[in-house]
C-alpha positions as CSV (number, residue, x, y, z in Angstrom):
1,X,0.0,0.0,0.0
2,X,1.3,3.4,-0.9
3,X,2.2,5.7,1.9
4,X,1.2,9.0,0.4
5,X,-0.7,10.5,-2.6
6,X,-0.4,14.1,-3.7
7,X,-3.6,15.3,-5.2
8,X,-3.3,18.1,-7.7
9,X,-6.5,19.5,-9.3
10,X,-5.5,21.7,-12.2
11,X,-7.2,24.3,-14.3
12,X,-5.3,26.7,-16.6
13,X,-2.0,26.7,-14.5
14,X,0.4,25.9,-17.2
15,X,2.6,28.8,-16.3
16,X,3.2,27.3,-12.8
17,X,2.5,23.6,-12.7
18,X,6.2,22.7,-13.6
19,X,7.4,24.3,-10.3
20,X,4.9,22.4,-8.3
21,X,5.7,19.0,-9.9
22,X,9.4,19.6,-9.7
23,X,9.2,20.5,-6.0
24,X,7.4,17.2,-5.3
25,X,9.7,14.9,-7.5
26,X,12.8,16.5,-5.8
27,X,11.7,15.1,-2.3
28,X,14.1,13.0,-0.3
29,X,12.1,10.5,1.6
30,X,11.9,6.9,2.6
31,X,8.2,6.8,2.0
32,X,6.5,5.7,-1.2
33,X,4.3,8.3,-3.0
34,X,2.6,9.0,-6.2
35,X,1.1,12.1,-7.8
36,X,-2.6,12.2,-8.9
37,X,-3.3,15.0,-11.4
38,X,-6.9,15.8,-12.5
39,X,-6.9,18.5,-15.2
40,X,-10.3,20.2,-15.6
41,X,-10.3,20.7,-19.4
42,X,-7.8,23.5,-19.3
43,X,-7.7,25.8,-22.3
44,X,-3.9,26.6,-21.9
45,X,-1.0,24.2,-22.2
46,X,-1.4,22.6,-18.7
47,X,-2.3,19.2,-20.0
48,X,0.6,19.2,-22.4
49,X,3.1,19.9,-19.6
50,X,1.4,17.2,-17.5
51,X,1.7,14.6,-20.3
52,X,5.4,15.5,-20.6
53,X,6.0,14.9,-16.9
54,X,4.0,11.6,-17.1
55,X,6.3,10.4,-19.9
56,X,9.4,11.2,-17.8
57,X,8.0,9.8,-14.5
58,X,5.5,7.1,-15.4
59,X,6.0,5.4,-12.1
60,X,5.3,8.6,-10.0
61,X,2.5,10.4,-11.9
62,X,-1.0,9.5,-12.9
63,X,-3.0,11.8,-15.0
64,X,-6.8,11.9,-15.2
65,X,-7.9,14.6,-17.6
66,X,-11.6,15.6,-17.6
67,X,-13.4,15.5,-21.0
68,X,-15.3,18.6,-19.9
69,X,-15.0,21.3,-17.3
70,X,-16.4,20.1,-13.8
71,X,-15.6,23.2,-11.9
72,X,-13.4,23.6,-8.8
73,X,-15.3,21.3,-6.5
74,X,-16.2,18.8,-9.1
75,X,-12.6,18.4,-10.0
76,X,-11.5,18.2,-6.4
77,X,-14.0,15.4,-5.9
78,X,-12.5,13.5,-8.8
79,X,-9.1,13.7,-7.0
80,X,-10.6,12.6,-3.7
81,X,-12.1,9.5,-5.4
82,X,-8.5,8.4,-6.2
83,X,-7.3,8.7,-2.7
84,X,-6.3,5.2,-1.5
85,X,-2.9,5.7,0.2
86,X,-2.3,5.8,4.0
87,X,-1.9,9.6,3.8
88,X,-3.1,12.3,1.5
89,X,-2.1,15.9,0.7
90,X,-3.5,18.4,-1.7
91,X,-1.2,20.8,-3.7
92,X,-2.5,23.5,-5.8
93,X,-0.7,23.7,-9.2
94,X,0.4,27.3,-8.6
95,X,2.1,26.6,-5.2
96,X,5.2,24.6,-4.6
97,X,7.3,22.9,-1.9
98,X,10.7,24.4,-0.7
99,X,11.9,21.8,1.8
100,X,13.1,18.5,0.2
101,X,12.2,16.8,3.5
102,X,8.6,17.9,3.5
103,X,7.1,14.4,3.0
104,X,9.5,12.9,5.5
105,X,8.7,15.3,8.3
106,X,5.0,15.1,7.8
107,X,4.7,11.3,7.6
108,X,7.3,10.7,10.4
109,X,5.1,12.7,12.8
110,X,1.8,11.1,11.7
111,X,3.3,7.6,11.8
112,X,4.5,8.2,15.3
113,X,1.2,9.8,16.6
114,X,-1.7,7.5,15.7
115,X,-4.4,9.9,17.3
116,X,-3.4,12.7,15.0
117,X,-5.2,13.1,11.6
118,X,-3.7,16.5,10.4
119,X,-0.1,17.7,10.2
120,X,0.5,21.4,9.1
121,X,3.8,23.2,8.4
122,X,4.3,26.9,7.9
123,X,4.4,28.4,4.4
124,X,5.6,31.5,2.7
125,X,2.9,33.8,1.3
126,X,4.3,35.2,-2.0
127,X,2.6,38.4,-3.3
128,X,3.7,41.1,-5.6
129,X,7.3,39.7,-5.6
130,X,7.6,39.7,-1.8
131,X,7.4,36.8,0.7
132,X,6.3,36.7,4.3
133,X,5.5,33.9,6.7
134,X,1.9,32.7,6.6
135,X,1.8,32.1,10.3
136,X,3.7,33.3,13.3
137,X,4.0,31.5,16.6
138,X,5.2,28.3,18.2
139,X,4.2,24.7,17.4
140,X,0.9,23.6,18.9
141,X,-1.6,20.9,19.1
142,X,-5.3,21.5,18.6
143,X,-8.5,19.6,18.1
144,X,-12.1,19.9,16.9
145,X,-13.5,20.6,20.3
146,X,-10.9,23.4,20.9
147,X,-10.9,25.1,17.5
148,X,-10.2,28.5,18.9
149,X,-6.6,27.4,19.2
150,X,-6.4,25.8,15.8
151,X,-4.2,26.9,13.0
152,X,-5.7,27.5,9.5
153,X,-2.9,25.8,7.7
154,X,-2.4,26.4,4.0
155,X,-3.1,23.7,1.4
156,X,0.5,23.5,0.3
157,X,1.6,22.7,3.9
158,X,-1.2,20.3,5.1
159,X,-1.1,16.4,5.2
160,X,-4.0,14.2,6.3
161,X,-4.3,10.7,7.6
162,X,-6.6,8.8,5.1
163,X,-9.1,7.9,7.8
164,X,-12.1,7.7,5.5
165,X,-13.1,11.4,5.7
166,X,-13.0,11.8,1.9
167,X,-14.5,8.5,0.9
168,X,-17.4,8.7,3.4
169,X,-18.4,12.2,2.3
170,X,-18.1,11.9,-1.5
171,X,-21.8,11.8,-2.0
172,X,-22.4,14.8,0.3
173,X,-19.8,16.8,-1.6
174,X,-21.3,15.8,-4.9
175,X,-24.7,17.2,-3.7
176,X,-23.0,20.6,-3.2
177,X,-21.9,21.0,-6.8
178,X,-23.9,23.6,-8.6
179,X,-25.5,24.9,-5.4
180,X,-24.9,28.3,-3.7
181,X,-22.8,26.5,-1.1
182,X,-20.4,25.0,-3.5
183,X,-17.5,27.4,-2.9
184,X,-17.7,26.7,0.8
185,X,-16.5,23.1,0.3
186,X,-13.7,23.9,-2.3
187,X,-10.8,24.9,0.0
188,X,-8.5,23.6,2.7
189,X,-10.6,25.0,5.6
190,X,-13.4,22.4,5.0
191,X,-10.9,19.6,4.4
192,X,-9.0,20.3,7.6
193,X,-12.3,20.4,9.7
194,X,-13.4,17.2,8.1
195,X,-10.2,15.4,9.3
196,X,-10.1,17.3,12.7
197,X,-13.4,15.8,13.5
198,X,-11.7,12.4,13.5
199,X,-8.5,13.2,15.5
200,X,-6.0,15.9,16.6
201,X,-4.0,18.4,14.6
202,X,-0.4,19.6,15.0
203,X,1.2,22.7,13.7
204,X,5.0,22.8,13.0
205,X,6.3,26.4,12.4
206,X,9.0,25.2,10.0
207,X,8.5,26.8,6.6
208,X,8.2,24.1,3.9
209,X,6.2,25.6,1.0
210,X,5.2,28.8,-0.9
211,X,1.7,29.9,-1.4
212,X,1.4,32.1,-4.6
213,X,-1.3,34.8,-4.2
214,X,-2.9,35.1,-7.6
215,X,-6.0,37.0,-8.5
216,X,-7.2,33.9,-10.2
217,X,-7.1,31.8,-7.1
218,X,-10.2,30.5,-5.2
219,X,-9.9,33.2,-2.5
220,X,-8.2,36.1,-4.2
221,X,-10.5,36.1,-7.2
222,X,-13.2,37.2,-4.9
223,X,-14.0,40.8,-4.0
224,X,-13.6,41.9,-0.4
225,X,-17.4,41.8,0.1
226,X,-17.5,38.4,-1.4
227,X,-14.7,37.2,0.9
228,X,-16.5,38.5,4.0
229,X,-19.7,36.9,2.7
230,X,-18.2,33.6,2.1
231,X,-16.6,33.6,5.5
232,X,-19.9,34.1,7.3
233,X,-21.6,31.5,5.1
234,X,-18.8,29.0,5.7
235,X,-19.1,29.0,9.5
236,X,-22.9,28.9,9.4
237,X,-22.7,26.0,7.0
238,X,-20.1,24.1,9.2
239,X,-22.5,24.5,12.2
240,X,-25.1,22.5,10.3
241,X,-22.7,20.1,8.5
242,X,-21.1,18.9,11.9
243,X,-24.6,18.8,13.5
244,X,-23.8,21.2,16.3
245,X,-20.3,19.9,17.2
246,X,-18.0,22.8,17.7
247,X,-21.1,25.0,18.0
248,X,-19.5,27.6,20.3
249,X,-16.6,28.2,17.9
250,X,-18.7,28.2,14.7
251,X,-21.3,30.6,16.2
252,X,-18.7,33.0,17.4
253,X,-16.8,33.0,14.1
254,X,-20.0,33.2,12.0
255,X,-21.2,36.2,14.0
256,X,-17.9,38.0,13.7
257,X,-17.7,37.2,10.0
258,X,-21.2,38.5,9.4
259,X,-20.4,41.7,11.4
260,X,-17.4,42.2,9.0
261,X,-19.5,41.4,5.9
262,X,-22.4,43.7,6.9
263,X,-20.9,46.9,5.4
264,X,-20.4,45.2,2.2
265,X,-23.8,43.6,1.7
266,X,-25.0,46.2,-0.8
267,X,-22.2,44.9,-3.2
268,X,-23.9,41.5,-3.5
269,X,-26.6,40.4,-5.9
270,X,-30.2,40.8,-4.5
271,X,-30.7,37.1,-3.8
272,X,-27.3,36.9,-2.0
273,X,-28.2,39.9,0.1
274,X,-31.4,38.1,1.3
275,X,-29.5,34.9,1.9
276,X,-26.8,36.7,4.0
277,X,-29.2,38.3,6.4
278,X,-31.2,35.1,6.8
279,X,-28.0,33.2,7.6
280,X,-26.9,36.0,10.0
281,X,-30.2,35.8,11.9
282,X,-30.0,32.0,12.1
283,X,-26.6,32.2,13.7
284,X,-27.8,34.9,16.1
285,X,-30.8,32.8,17.1
286,X,-28.6,29.8,17.7
287,X,-26.1,31.8,19.7
288,X,-29.0,33.2,21.9
289,X,-30.4,29.7,22.4
290,X,-27.1,28.4,23.7
291,X,-26.6,31.4,26.1
292,X,-30.2,31.4,27.5
293,X,-30.7,33.8,30.3
294,X,-27.4,35.5,29.4
295,X,-28.5,36.4,25.9
296,X,-28.2,40.1,25.0
297,X,-30.9,42.6,26.1
298,X,-32.9,44.9,23.8
299,X,-35.1,47.6,24.9
300,X,-37.4,49.9,22.9
301,X,-38.7,53.3,24.2
302,X,-42.0,54.3,22.6
303,X,-44.7,55.5,25.0
304,X,-47.7,56.1,22.7
305,X,-51.5,56.2,22.8
306,X,-51.9,56.4,19.1
307,X,-51.0,54.0,16.2
308,X,-48.6,55.2,13.6
309,X,-45.4,54.0,11.6
310,X,-43.1,53.9,14.6
311,X,-45.6,51.8,16.6
312,X,-45.9,49.3,13.9
313,X,-42.2,49.2,13.3
314,X,-41.0,48.9,16.8
315,X,-43.6,46.4,17.9
316,X,-42.8,44.2,14.9
317,X,-39.1,44.3,15.6
318,X,-39.5,43.7,19.4
319,X,-41.8,40.6,18.8
320,X,-39.3,39.1,16.2
321,X,-36.3,39.7,18.4
322,X,-38.0,38.1,21.5
323,X,-40.0,35.3,19.9
324,X,-37.8,34.3,16.9
325,X,-34.3,35.4,17.8
326,X,-34.4,34.6,21.5
327,X,-33.2,37.9,22.7
328,X,-34.3,39.3,26.1
329,X,-36.5,42.3,25.0
330,X,-38.1,45.1,27.1
331,X,-40.6,47.7,25.9
332,X,-41.3,51.0,27.6
333,X,-44.9,52.3,27.2
334,X,-47.7,53.9,29.1
335,X,-49.7,51.6,31.3
336,X,-52.6,52.0,28.8
337,X,-50.3,52.4,25.8
338,X,-51.1,51.0,22.3
339,X,-47.7,49.2,22.0
340,X,-48.6,47.2,25.2
341,X,-51.7,46.0,23.5
342,X,-50.0,45.3,20.2
343,X,-47.4,43.1,22.0
344,X,-49.9,41.1,24.0
345,X,-49.0,37.4,23.8
346,X,-45.4,38.0,22.8
347,X,-42.2,37.3,24.8
348,X,-41.6,41.0,25.1
349,X,-41.5,42.3,28.8
350,X,-43.4,45.5,29.3
351,X,-42.1,48.4,31.4
352,X,-44.2,51.3,32.4
353,X,-43.1,54.8,31.3
354,X,-41.2,56.5,34.0
355,X,-39.8,53.3,35.6
356,X,-36.1,52.5,35.8
357,X,-34.7,50.3,33.0
358,X,-32.3,47.6,34.1
359,X,-30.1,46.1,31.4
360,X,-27.6,43.3,31.4
361,X,-24.1,44.1,30.4
362,X,-24.0,45.4,26.9
363,X,-27.7,46.0,26.7
364,X,-29.1,48.2,24.0
365,X,-31.9,50.8,24.1
366,X,-33.5,51.8,20.8
367,X,-35.6,55.0,20.6
368,X,-36.9,57.5,18.0
369,X,-34.8,60.5,17.5
370,X,-37.7,62.7,18.7
371,X,-37.5,61.1,22.2
372,X,-33.8,61.8,22.6
373,X,-34.3,64.1,25.7
374,X,-36.9,61.7,27.4
375,X,-34.8,58.7,28.2
376,X,-35.5,56.7,31.3
377,X,-33.0,56.1,34.2
378,X,-30.9,53.2,32.9
379,X,-28.8,50.9,35.0
380,X,-26.3,48.4,33.6
381,X,-22.6,48.3,32.5
382,X,-21.6,49.1,28.9
383,X,-25.2,50.1,28.0
384,X,-25.5,51.2,24.3
385,X,-28.0,53.6,22.6
386,X,-29.5,53.7,19.1
387,X,-31.4,56.9,18.1
388,X,-33.5,56.2,15.0
389,X,-34.0,59.1,12.5
390,X,-37.1,57.6,10.6
391,X,-38.3,60.9,9.1
392,X,-36.5,63.8,7.4
393,X,-38.1,66.2,9.9
394,X,-36.9,64.4,13.0
395,X,-34.5,67.1,14.1
396,X,-37.2,69.8,13.9
397,X,-39.7,67.7,15.7
398,X,-37.1,66.9,18.4
399,X,-36.7,70.7,19.0
400,X,-40.5,71.3,19.0
401,X,-41.4,68.3,21.2
402,X,-38.8,69.2,23.9
403,X,-38.8,73.1,23.6
404,X,-35.0,72.8,23.2
405,X,-33.0,75.3,21.2
406,X,-31.4,74.2,18.0
407,X,-28.0,74.4,19.6
408,X,-29.0,72.2,22.5
409,X,-30.5,69.6,20.2
410,X,-27.5,69.9,17.9
411,X,-25.1,69.0,20.7
412,X,-27.3,66.1,21.7
413,X,-27.1,64.8,18.1
414,X,-23.3,65.2,17.9
415,X,-22.9,63.4,21.2
416,X,-25.0,60.4,19.8
417,X,-22.9,60.5,16.7
418,X,-19.6,60.4,18.7
419,X,-20.8,57.1,20.3
420,X,-21.9,55.6,16.9
421,X,-25.5,55.8,18.2
422,X,-27.2,57.4,15.3
423,X,-29.1,55.2,12.7
424,X,-31.0,56.5,9.7
425,X,-34.0,55.1,8.0
426,X,-32.7,56.0,4.6
427,X,-30.7,58.3,2.5
428,X,-33.3,61.1,2.7
429,X,-33.2,61.1,6.5
430,X,-29.4,61.1,6.6
431,X,-29.1,63.9,4.1
432,X,-31.7,66.0,5.8
433,X,-29.8,65.7,9.1
434,X,-26.6,66.8,7.5
435,X,-28.3,69.7,5.7
436,X,-30.2,71.0,8.6
437,X,-27.4,70.6,11.1
438,X,-24.6,71.6,8.8
439,X,-22.6,68.5,9.9
440,X,-21.2,65.3,8.5
441,X,-22.7,62.0,9.8
442,X,-21.8,58.3,9.1
443,X,-24.2,56.6,6.7
444,X,-25.5,54.0,9.2
445,X,-28.8,52.8,7.6
446,X,-31.4,50.7,9.3
447,X,-34.4,50.8,6.9
448,X,-38.1,49.9,7.5
449,X,-39.7,46.8,6.2
450,X,-43.0,45.4,5.2
451,X,-44.4,41.9,5.6
452,X,-44.5,39.5,2.7
453,X,-47.8,38.9,0.8
454,X,-49.8,35.8,0.0
455,X,-51.0,37.1,-3.4
456,X,-49.3,39.1,-6.3
457,X,-50.3,40.9,-9.4
458,X,-49.9,39.3,-12.9
459,X,-50.6,40.3,-16.4
460,X,-50.9,43.7,-18.2
461,X,-53.5,46.5,-17.9
462,X,-56.6,45.7,-16.0
463,X,-58.9,47.6,-18.3
464,X,-58.4,48.2,-22.0
465,X,-58.0,51.9,-22.9
466,X,-57.5,52.9,-19.2
467,X,-54.6,53.3,-16.9
468,X,-55.6,52.6,-13.4
469,X,-53.3,54.6,-11.0
470,X,-53.6,54.3,-7.2
471,X,-52.4,56.5,-4.4
472,X,-51.8,54.8,-1.1
473,X,-51.2,56.7,2.0
474,X,-52.7,59.2,4.5
475,X,-54.5,62.3,3.2
476,X,-53.2,64.6,6.0
477,X,-51.3,67.9,5.8
478,X,-47.8,66.2,5.6
479,X,-48.7,64.2,2.5
480,X,-50.7,66.9,0.7
481,X,-47.6,68.1,-1.0
482,X,-47.2,64.7,-2.6
483,X,-50.7,63.7,-3.8
484,X,-51.9,67.2,-4.8
485,X,-49.2,67.6,-7.5
486,X,-50.0,64.1,-8.7
487,X,-53.7,65.1,-9.3
488,X,-52.6,68.3,-11.1
489,X,-50.2,66.3,-13.4
490,X,-53.0,63.8,-14.2
491,X,-55.2,66.7,-15.2
492,X,-52.5,67.9,-17.6
493,X,-52.5,64.4,-19.3
494,X,-56.3,64.0,-19.6
495,X,-56.3,64.9,-23.3
496,X,-53.7,62.2,-24.2
497,X,-54.4,59.3,-21.9
498,X,-57.5,58.0,-20.0
499,X,-56.6,57.7,-16.4
500,X,-58.6,56.6,-13.3
501,X,-57.2,57.5,-9.9
502,X,-57.8,55.3,-6.9
503,X,-57.2,57.2,-3.7
504,X,-56.8,54.8,-0.8
505,X,-56.4,56.5,2.6
506,X,-58.0,59.2,4.6
507,X,-57.2,62.3,6.5
508,X,-58.0,66.0,7.1
509,X,-57.2,67.0,3.5
510,X,-59.6,64.5,1.8
511,X,-62.3,67.0,1.0
512,X,-59.8,69.4,-0.4
513,X,-58.4,66.7,-2.6
514,X,-61.9,65.7,-3.7
515,X,-62.6,69.2,-4.7
516,X,-59.3,69.3,-6.7
517,X,-60.2,66.2,-8.7
518,X,-63.7,67.5,-9.5
519,X,-62.4,71.0,-10.5
520,X,-59.6,69.5,-12.7
521,X,-61.9,66.8,-14.2
522,X,-59.7,64.0,-12.9
523,X,-61.7,60.7,-12.6
524,X,-61.1,59.5,-9.2
525,X,-62.4,57.0,-6.6
526,X,-61.8,57.9,-2.9
527,X,-61.9,54.5,-1.2
528,X,-61.0,55.6,2.3
529,X,-58.8,53.5,4.6
530,X,-58.5,49.8,4.0
531,X,-55.8,47.5,5.4
532,X,-54.6,43.9,5.4
533,X,-55.9,41.3,3.0
534,X,-58.7,43.6,1.8
535,X,-56.1,46.2,0.7
536,X,-54.0,43.6,-1.0
537,X,-57.0,42.2,-3.0
538,X,-58.1,45.6,-4.1
539,X,-54.7,46.8,-5.3
540,X,-54.0,43.5,-7.2
541,X,-57.4,43.6,-8.8
542,X,-57.5,47.3,-9.7
543,X,-54.2,49.0,-9.8
544,X,-51.9,49.0,-12.8
545,X,-49.4,51.2,-11.0
546,X,-49.3,52.8,-7.5
547,X,-47.8,56.0,-6.2
548,X,-46.8,56.0,-2.5
549,X,-44.2,57.0,0.1
550,X,-42.7,55.2,3.1
551,X,-43.8,51.8,4.3
552,X,-46.8,52.0,1.9
553,X,-44.6,51.8,-1.1
554,X,-43.1,48.5,0.3
555,X,-46.5,47.0,0.9
556,X,-47.3,47.6,-2.8
557,X,-44.0,46.3,-4.1
558,X,-44.5,43.1,-2.2
559,X,-47.5,42.6,-4.4
560,X,-45.4,42.8,-7.5
561,X,-47.2,46.0,-8.6
562,X,-45.1,48.7,-10.3
563,X,-44.4,51.2,-7.5
564,X,-43.4,54.9,-7.9
565,X,-42.1,57.1,-5.1
566,X,-43.3,60.7,-4.8
567,X,-41.7,63.9,-3.6
568,X,-43.0,66.4,-1.0
569,X,-43.1,70.0,-2.2
570,X,-44.2,71.7,1.1
571,X,-46.2,74.3,-0.7
572,X,-43.9,74.8,-3.6
573,X,-45.2,75.5,-7.1
574,X,-46.5,72.4,-9.0
575,X,-43.7,69.9,-9.9
576,X,-43.6,66.8,-12.0
577,X,-40.9,64.5,-10.7
578,X,-41.1,60.8,-9.8
579,X,-38.8,58.0,-9.1
580,X,-39.2,54.2,-9.5
581,X,-38.8,52.4,-6.2
582,X,-35.9,50.3,-7.6
583,X,-34.0,53.4,-8.5
584,X,-34.2,55.1,-5.1
585,X,-30.9,55.8,-3.3
586,X,-29.9,53.8,-0.2
587,X,-33.3,52.7,1.2
588,X,-35.1,56.0,0.4
589,X,-38.9,55.7,0.2
590,X,-39.7,59.2,-0.9
591,X,-38.1,62.5,0.0
592,X,-38.5,66.3,0.2
593,X,-37.5,68.4,-2.9
594,X,-34.6,69.8,-0.8
595,X,-33.1,66.3,-0.6
596,X,-33.9,65.6,-4.3
597,X,-31.8,68.7,-5.2
598,X,-28.8,67.2,-3.2
599,X,-29.0,63.8,-4.8
600,X,-26.6,63.1,-7.6
601,X,-28.0,61.8,-11.0
602,X,-31.2,60.4,-9.8
603,X,-33.2,59.0,-12.7
604,X,-36.3,61.1,-12.1
605,X,-39.2,60.9,-14.6
606,X,-42.2,63.1,-15.5
607,X,-45.5,61.4,-15.1
608,X,-46.1,61.2,-18.9
609,X,-42.8,59.2,-19.1
610,X,-43.9,56.9,-16.4
611,X,-47.2,56.0,-18.1
612,X,-45.3,55.6,-21.5
613,X,-43.0,53.1,-19.9
614,X,-46.0,51.0,-18.8
615,X,-47.2,50.6,-22.4
616,X,-44.1,48.7,-23.4
617,X,-45.0,44.9,-23.9
618,X,-44.7,43.1,-20.6
619,X,-43.7,46.3,-18.9
620,X,-46.2,46.0,-16.0
621,X,-45.0,42.5,-15.0
622,X,-41.3,43.4,-15.5
623,X,-41.5,46.6,-13.6
624,X,-43.5,45.0,-10.8
625,X,-40.9,42.2,-10.5
626,X,-38.1,44.8,-10.3
627,X,-39.9,46.6,-7.5
628,X,-40.5,43.3,-5.7
629,X,-36.9,42.3,-5.9
630,X,-35.7,45.7,-4.6
631,X,-38.1,45.4,-1.6
632,X,-37.1,41.8,-0.9
633,X,-33.4,42.5,-0.9
634,X,-33.3,45.9,0.8
635,X,-36.3,45.9,3.0
636,X,-36.9,42.3,4.1
637,X,-37.6,41.6,7.8
638,X,-34.3,39.6,7.9
639,X,-32.2,42.5,6.5
640,X,-33.7,45.1,8.8
641,X,-33.3,42.9,12.0
642,X,-29.8,42.0,10.9
643,X,-28.9,45.7,10.3
644,X,-30.4,46.7,13.7
645,X,-28.4,44.0,15.6
646,X,-25.2,44.8,13.7
647,X,-25.7,48.6,14.4
648,X,-26.4,47.9,18.0
649,X,-23.2,45.8,18.4
650,X,-21.2,48.6,16.9
651,X,-22.6,51.4,19.1
652,X,-20.3,52.8,21.7
653,X,-20.7,51.6,25.3
654,X,-21.6,53.9,28.1
655,X,-20.4,53.0,31.6
656,X,-22.5,53.0,34.8
657,X,-26.0,54.3,35.4
658,X,-27.7,57.1,33.4
659,X,-29.7,60.0,34.8
660,X,-32.7,61.1,32.7
661,X,-30.6,64.0,31.4
662,X,-28.9,61.6,29.0
663,X,-25.6,60.5,30.5
664,X,-24.5,64.1,31.3
665,X,-20.9,63.2,32.2
666,X,-20.4,61.0,29.1
667,X,-21.9,63.6,26.9
668,X,-19.5,66.3,28.3
669,X,-16.6,64.0,27.7
670,X,-17.7,63.2,24.2
671,X,-18.3,66.8,23.3
672,X,-15.0,67.8,24.8
673,X,-13.2,65.1,22.6
674,X,-15.1,66.4,19.5
675,X,-13.9,69.9,20.1
676,X,-10.3,68.8,20.6
677,X,-10.5,66.7,17.4
678,X,-11.8,69.7,15.4
679,X,-8.8,71.7,16.8
């Protein structure tokens, strides 16, 4: 029986493979070995070079070229299938060995230590003509149950005992080919874990190989965002693959990797973004289950006796964090508050407004920016805060609500920013804060979300010869500047297109808007307020396109109806500018004209252009699908919860108890530091 097989999966590495083969064939060893090469239908001269070496060393090299390209994992599996020696190592064809006693050192150790399945040496990382050690530190032993001390050895320096790890998992690996998880199983990290599950590992700091860093490699061919994303996916996948074994390590690493990946999520395709946040939440939930009573604490501050957007958003988040993700969650409301009623039957613990809030170490309090001066007394070490700007007018409302001067409120906001405690619902809220305060803030976005729908729109126009347009939203003063211009613009089109306007919503401006439609001869149906499944059925059955703002726009997009965002003019002269939901910048769901002027190159359209786009064949279905995909990737429940948790973990910690005056000592220190930093 052979002592060792060196497996070399190859694809287009003709420039380097001679170095790899020569370094193996130059080994001085008492052990028997052979080289197994599987070329994956290379389009360069790789196979020609392999054939030449086979002719020169027929007793040492076996070549198994693929008739067609099988992909990285598929080709690796082909190599694994040939593994029948006592020991196995994998050598990438662009790397090479530098120590002629590499085989001897590895097999001597493994022969002398039957309980070890992995032997790793150090390697040199070669990049841009420079070399440096891949690892630093002393020799060490590690195992699967103590992975925090393990060494992630490089492929070129790792040898395995052939203990059945490959053979017994071939079918599992085959099932991963062509799936989103395929890349997770391609490299040495998985191979090493597979063998560490069956024995111990040993790291020898002696350098015995060179790892060439090439932009065509498995890892380096990925963007930074893809690398972070793959890391987070890897640890989450390993948690499942090993059925909970090593859970503490995998959960810790998955959460760290997800935190590092979060800032780059927007670089991923929409489907990958959704998958990332779903994976992140599954890791968080598993972590919280294992920690039990020691799981992190969330608290929400929203004393309220009326139902609005904040109430729906905060109660949905609180319920999901407590019931689905196993956080300890508190909610501060009046004794007879609406949020208390909305959270009835959940795992959220209610605290009466005015009571002291006790949080575990590292606990987080989330509150609307407008309540920044009304925080409760908080006790707990390393408490963190998140102040949520969910409306472009949040700063003005903060001043109005608290009768604070603009300067006092500005200091309050600067203090929160110094502690990384500001989050913004969207680009519009962030830009408004910068404009009003004449300051620069980090773009820390936690958007809103809407629930998924059981039905969706299909097909083209509902009614031949008509375009059925809907407005969804309140008809109050703050929305008048959005719907009134829409009515006026529809009136200007009545000679060129037949339009029916469905107005869904109610408010103190309804009669004025009804008068405007009658005066301008705009055919309109004022349906009043409808919600839930009744609303969904009405929109799917009647609307070809919907104009909306805020969460309403997401409710529509989740029905796969073409969705257009409106702007607010605040009494300005009539304007004719609209934006498709999928073109909105960084989670924006409508904005004021002041913010529109500050946005760069937004693809705004006049109403006539929007309607013309609908008349292109299949446009209604295609535009509805694009709006749906945008909402699903940017505004899913998983992505919002994930962003909130990640923002909370990044917020600065405040030490000790807090007086109602908002951590005065910490605030003074933070502002003093800001002034010093500004010189």
